[in-house]
Structure formats: structure tokens, C-alpha cells
N, CA, C and O of each residue as an XYZ file, in Angstrom:
388
protein
N       6.948    -18.515     10.156
C       7.188    -17.343      9.338
C       8.435    -16.596      9.811
O       9.250    -16.156      9.000
N       8.571    -16.462     11.093
C       9.693    -15.708     11.658
C      11.036    -16.280     11.198
O      11.996    -15.530     11.019
N      11.114    -17.601     11.004
C      12.377    -18.218     10.608
C      12.759    -17.890      9.168
O      13.934    -17.972      8.808
N      11.784    -17.520      8.342
C      12.044    -17.304      6.919
C      12.040    -15.837      6.523
O      12.404    -15.504      5.395
N      11.645    -14.971      7.408
C      11.533    -13.550      7.106
C      12.896    -12.888      7.265
O      13.486    -12.903      8.345
N      13.380    -12.313      6.180
C      14.690    -11.666      6.195
C      14.527    -10.163      5.951
O      13.495     -9.725      5.444
N      15.535     -9.382      6.308
C      15.478     -7.953      5.995
C      15.302     -7.698      4.492
O      14.620     -6.755      4.092
N      15.915     -8.536      3.679
C      15.795     -8.383      2.222
C      14.368     -8.639      1.757
O      13.865     -7.951      0.868
N      13.722     -9.626      2.357
C      12.342     -9.948      2.008
C      11.427     -8.773      2.346
O      10.597     -8.372      1.530
N      11.578     -8.231      3.531
C      10.767     -7.078      3.949
C      11.058     -5.889      3.043
O      10.135     -5.185      2.634
N      12.324     -5.657      2.725
C      12.686     -4.524      1.863
C      12.076     -4.671      0.473
O      11.654     -3.682     -0.128
N      12.027     -5.874     -0.032
C      11.404     -6.113     -1.348
C       9.950     -5.660     -1.334
O       9.497     -4.998     -2.268
N       9.216     -6.010     -0.281
C       7.809     -5.612     -0.176
C       7.674     -4.108      0.047
O       6.749     -3.488     -0.479
N       8.567     -3.527      0.807
C       8.552     -2.072      0.980
C       8.775     -1.372     -0.359
O       8.110     -0.382     -0.662
N       9.701     -1.879     -1.150
C       9.983     -1.287     -2.465
C       8.777     -1.391     -3.399
O       8.440     -0.433     -4.094
N       8.136     -2.544     -3.412
C       6.947     -2.735     -4.256
C       5.841     -1.772     -3.838
O       5.216     -1.133     -4.684
N       5.604     -1.670     -2.543
C       4.539     -0.791     -2.057
C       4.898      0.673     -2.284
O       4.013      1.479     -2.571
N       6.168      1.036     -2.163
C       6.590      2.412     -2.468
C       6.286      2.746     -3.928
O       5.793      3.832     -4.234
N       6.583      1.809     -4.824
C       6.281      2.019     -6.250
C       4.785      2.186     -6.459
O       4.356      3.020     -7.257
N       3.989      1.397     -5.747
C       2.528      1.497     -5.864
C       2.048      2.851     -5.333
O       1.219      3.499     -5.972
N       2.551      3.282     -4.185
C       2.177      4.585     -3.634
C       2.527      5.714     -4.599
O       1.765      6.669     -4.748
N       3.667      5.603     -5.245
C       4.099      6.639     -6.181
C       3.267      6.653     -7.458
O       3.176      7.683     -8.125
N       2.667      5.536     -7.800
C       1.946      5.415     -9.065
C       0.504      5.891     -8.997
O      -0.003      6.450     -9.970
N      -0.158      5.684     -7.884
C      -1.594      5.951     -7.849
C      -1.911      7.435     -7.982
O      -1.153      8.314     -7.572
N      -3.075      7.658     -8.578
C      -3.658      8.992     -8.651
C      -5.097      8.854     -8.174
O      -5.776      7.888     -8.521
N      -5.556      9.795     -7.398
C      -6.948      9.766     -6.957
C      -7.820     10.010     -8.181
O      -7.632     10.988     -8.905
N      -8.781      9.105     -8.407
C      -9.642      9.167     -9.587
C     -10.950      9.909     -9.322
O     -11.605     10.359    -10.262
N     -11.328     10.039     -8.076
C     -12.620     10.625     -7.726
C     -12.607     12.149     -7.894
O     -11.584     12.795     -7.662
N     -13.751     12.718     -8.298
C     -13.845     14.174     -8.411
C     -13.603     14.866     -7.066
O     -13.944     14.331     -6.010
N     -13.030     16.021     -7.120
C     -12.578     16.750     -5.933
C     -13.654     16.907     -4.856
O     -13.352     16.730     -3.676
N     -14.875     17.227     -5.213
C     -15.903     17.517     -4.212
C     -16.835     16.337     -3.961
O     -17.929     16.515     -3.424
N     -16.419     15.152     -4.338
C     -17.273     13.970     -4.183
C     -16.993     13.231     -2.875
O     -15.938     13.392     -2.260
N     -17.969     12.417     -2.470
C     -17.777     11.552     -1.307
C     -16.638     10.571     -1.568
O     -15.857     10.268     -0.665
N     -16.542     10.071     -2.805
C     -15.473      9.128     -3.130
C     -14.085      9.750     -2.994
O     -13.117      9.036     -2.732
N     -13.972     11.058     -3.165
C     -12.681     11.724     -2.943
C     -12.299     11.617     -1.477
O     -11.136     11.380     -1.147
N     -13.285     11.793     -0.591
C     -13.011     11.639      0.845
C     -12.585     10.200      1.151
O     -11.668      9.972      1.941
N     -13.257      9.233      0.521
C     -12.870      7.835      0.714
C     -11.460      7.585      0.194
O     -10.649      6.951      0.870
N     -11.170      8.080     -1.000
C      -9.842      7.887     -1.587
C      -8.765      8.488     -0.688
O      -7.727      7.872     -0.449
N      -9.023      9.693     -0.195
C      -8.052     10.338      0.706
C      -7.851      9.513      1.974
O      -6.730      9.373      2.462
N      -8.951      8.965      2.505
C      -8.859      8.135      3.708
C      -8.076      6.852      3.433
O      -7.227      6.462      4.235
N      -8.355      6.194      2.308
C      -7.619      4.979      1.944
C      -6.131      5.295      1.805
O      -5.280      4.545      2.283
N      -5.829      6.412      1.146
C      -4.432      6.791      0.935
C      -3.746      7.122      2.260
O      -2.579      6.783      2.461
N      -4.467      7.780      3.155
C      -3.905      8.070      4.476
C      -3.586      6.771      5.225
O      -2.524      6.648      5.835
N      -4.504      5.809      5.175
C      -4.261      4.525      5.838
C      -3.045      3.826      5.224
O      -2.200      3.297      5.946
N      -2.960      3.826      3.893
C      -1.831      3.178      3.222
C      -0.517      3.834      3.615
O       0.459      3.144      3.906
N      -0.486      5.155      3.625
C       0.740      5.868      4.001
C       1.103      5.643      5.462
O       2.277      5.492      5.797
N       0.100      5.620      6.327
C       0.356      5.400      7.753
C       0.933      4.012      7.994
O       1.916      3.863      8.719
N       0.326      2.997      7.391
C       0.860      1.644      7.549
C       2.253      1.520      6.932
O       3.099      0.798      7.460
N       2.495      2.214      5.826
C       3.818      2.167      5.204
C       4.871      2.767      6.147
O       5.948      2.200      6.332
N       4.540      3.917      6.734
C       5.487      4.527      7.698
C       5.705      3.610      8.898
O       6.829      3.473      9.382
N       4.637      2.986      9.375
C       4.779      2.036     10.481
C       5.686      0.878     10.090
O       6.517      0.440     10.886
N       5.530      0.383      8.867
C       6.371     -0.723      8.388
C       7.843     -0.333      8.407
O       8.696     -1.111      8.834
N       8.132      0.876      7.941
C       9.526      1.328      7.937
C      10.046      1.494      9.364
O      11.199      1.174      9.650
N       9.191      1.997     10.257
C       9.594      2.141     11.662
C       9.943      0.775     12.260
O      10.993      0.606     12.881
N       9.046     -0.196     12.064
C       9.307     -1.526     12.613
C      10.547     -2.149     11.984
O      11.334     -2.796     12.675
N      10.727     -1.961     10.678
C      11.941     -2.477     10.023
C      13.179     -1.877     10.656
O      14.139     -2.586     10.956
N      13.156     -0.560     10.861
C      14.310      0.122     11.448
C      14.589     -0.337     12.880
O      15.729     -0.276     13.342
N      13.549     -0.796     13.582
C      13.694     -1.313     14.939
C      14.092     -2.792     14.949
O      14.336     -3.364     16.011
N      14.155     -3.409     13.769
C      14.516     -4.815     13.685
C      13.343     -5.762     13.878
O      13.538     -6.974     13.981
N      12.138     -5.232     13.928
C      10.928     -6.045     14.108
C      10.361     -6.383     12.732
O       9.459     -5.707     12.237
N      10.896     -7.427     12.129
C      10.530     -7.785     10.760
C       9.108     -8.310     10.646
O       8.461     -8.112      9.618
N       8.617     -8.965     11.664
C       7.256     -9.517     11.614
C       6.234     -8.388     11.517
O       5.360     -8.414     10.651
N       6.340     -7.406     12.395
C       5.404     -6.290     12.341
C       5.629     -5.417     11.112
O       4.673     -4.862     10.571
N       6.868     -5.285     10.663
C       7.143     -4.537      9.435
C       6.456     -5.203      8.250
O       5.841     -4.531      7.422
N       6.560     -6.515      8.172
C       5.950     -7.267      7.073
C       4.425     -7.158      7.130
O       3.773     -6.986      6.100
N       3.867     -7.257      8.322
C       2.410     -7.127      8.473
C       1.962     -5.743      8.030
O       0.986     -5.622      7.289
N       2.648     -4.709      8.464
C       2.237     -3.335      8.132
C       2.362     -3.040      6.641
O       1.486     -2.394      6.066
N       3.431     -3.501      6.012
C       3.567     -3.217      4.583
C       2.485     -3.946      3.793
O       2.028     -3.443      2.766
N       2.074     -5.108      4.251
C       0.987     -5.812      3.562
C      -0.360     -5.123      3.784
O      -1.178     -5.073      2.865
N      -0.604     -4.600      4.966
C      -1.816     -3.801      5.195
C      -1.796     -2.565      4.289
O      -2.811     -2.221      3.683
N      -0.657     -1.909      4.199
C      -0.537     -0.723      3.357
C      -0.925     -1.040      1.920
O      -1.735     -0.343      1.310
N      -0.335     -2.096      1.397
C      -0.608     -2.448      0.002
C      -2.060     -2.905     -0.166
O      -2.660     -2.687     -1.219
N      -2.616     -3.527      0.850
C      -4.018     -3.939      0.802
C      -4.952     -2.750      0.631
O      -5.911     -2.826     -0.137
N      -4.686     -1.650      1.336
C      -5.498     -0.441      1.174
C      -5.384      0.076     -0.254
O      -6.378      0.515     -0.833
N      -4.191      0.031     -0.827
C      -4.001      0.497     -2.201
C      -4.726     -0.405     -3.190
O      -5.403      0.074     -4.100
N      -4.582     -1.707     -3.006
C      -5.277     -2.663     -3.884
C      -6.787     -2.459     -3.842
O      -7.451     -2.435     -4.879
N      -7.312     -2.314     -2.652
C      -8.752     -2.136     -2.502
C      -9.200     -0.854     -3.201
O     -10.185     -0.865     -3.939
N      -8.494      0.238     -2.979
C      -8.845      1.497     -3.622
C      -8.767      1.429     -5.133
O      -9.600      2.008     -5.830
N      -7.767      0.722     -5.643
C      -7.638      0.548     -7.097
C      -8.772     -0.322     -7.636
O      -9.353     -0.022     -8.679
N      -9.071     -1.369     -6.939
C     -10.083     -2.322     -7.410
C     -11.483     -1.713     -7.468
O     -12.262     -2.041     -8.363
N     -11.810     -0.827     -6.520
C     -13.150     -0.234     -6.527
C     -13.192      1.107     -7.263
O     -14.236      1.758     -7.302
N     -12.070      1.521     -7.845
C     -12.065      2.698     -8.697
C     -11.778      4.022     -8.018
O     -11.951      5.072     -8.637
N     -11.348      4.009     -6.777
C     -10.980      5.260     -6.113
C      -9.661      5.798     -6.657
O      -9.441      7.008     -6.695
N      -8.784      4.884     -7.076
C      -7.474      5.261     -7.589
C      -7.344      4.861     -9.051
O      -7.802      3.796     -9.463
N      -6.722      5.720     -9.814
C      -6.329      5.405    -11.180
C      -4.906      4.865    -11.104
O      -3.993      5.563    -10.665
N      -4.726      3.635    -11.529
C      -3.401      3.007    -11.477
C      -2.900      2.652    -12.875
O      -1.960      1.873    -13.037
N      -3.552      3.243    -13.882
C      -3.100      3.042    -15.259
C      -3.174      1.606    -15.728
O      -2.333      1.181    -16.519
N      -4.151      0.847    -15.268
C      -4.325     -0.555    -15.669
C      -3.145     -1.446    -15.253
O      -2.948     -2.517    -15.827
N      -2.385     -1.020    -14.286
C      -1.214     -1.780    -13.830
C      -1.663     -2.975    -12.998
O      -2.022     -2.839    -11.828
N      -1.635     -4.143    -13.621
C      -2.032     -5.354    -12.898
C      -0.822     -6.130    -12.371
O      -0.940     -7.293    -11.984
N       0.327     -5.480    -12.363
C       1.515     -6.060    -11.733
C       1.654     -5.560    -10.293
O       1.995     -6.329     -9.394
N       1.391     -4.279    -10.082
C       1.482     -3.701     -8.751
C       0.158     -3.773     -7.994
O       0.134     -3.681     -6.767
N      -0.953     -3.940     -8.736
C      -2.279     -3.876     -8.122
C      -3.124     -5.060     -8.545
O      -2.918     -5.631     -9.616
N      -4.076     -5.427     -7.699
C      -5.027     -6.480     -8.012
C      -6.278     -5.801     -8.554
O      -7.104     -5.303     -7.789
N      -6.413     -5.784     -9.874
C      -7.558     -5.154    -10.503
C      -8.682     -6.150    -10.700
O      -8.474     -7.360    -10.610
N      -9.865     -5.644    -10.968
C     -11.029     -6.526    -11.123
C     -10.939     -7.348    -12.401
O     -11.212     -8.548    -12.385
N     -10.563     -6.719    -13.496
C     -10.448     -7.441    -14.773
C      -9.104     -7.191    -15.399
O      -8.818     -7.712    -16.477
């Protein structure tokens, strides 16, 4: 993997995940348990995204790529189980149907 991972490849995934982060809206009601879950999922996604950018800036493409994929995974999971409203976008997110 290390031989094929380029800065452009990592940047492409960062751009896709940035678009996904910008698109989601928390779907759960404000005072619900699911709102707490949605907030936690979003915090994890944002934290991994920031870590990905940090590793990219340090030249560590392997860890940057891993972190951006974890970030997007949290978003996909939240969208798939209904914590996030993603407007039926099945290009940026893996939806159930």
C-alpha cells in the first residue's frame, strides 16, 4: 500500500470526506438519546478528520489515509442507521437502500 499511496490520493479522500461532513445534518430530536449518539459519531468523525489532516501535513500518508477512512466510516454508519440526514445521497454515503 505504501508504494501506491500518493499525496493526491490522500487529498482526494480528504475532499470526499469534507464534502460528507459538510452535508450531514443530525436527524435525531434534540433531547433524545439518539441525538447524543449522533453528536458522538460526529465528534469521532471530526476528530479522525483532523488527525488525517495532521498526518498528511507531517508527510505520514499511511496514517492520514487510515484516519480519513475511519472518519468517513463514522459518517457512513451514522447515515445508515438514521442518526444523520444525508438527503438520500448514495454517492457520498453507504445507505441501506
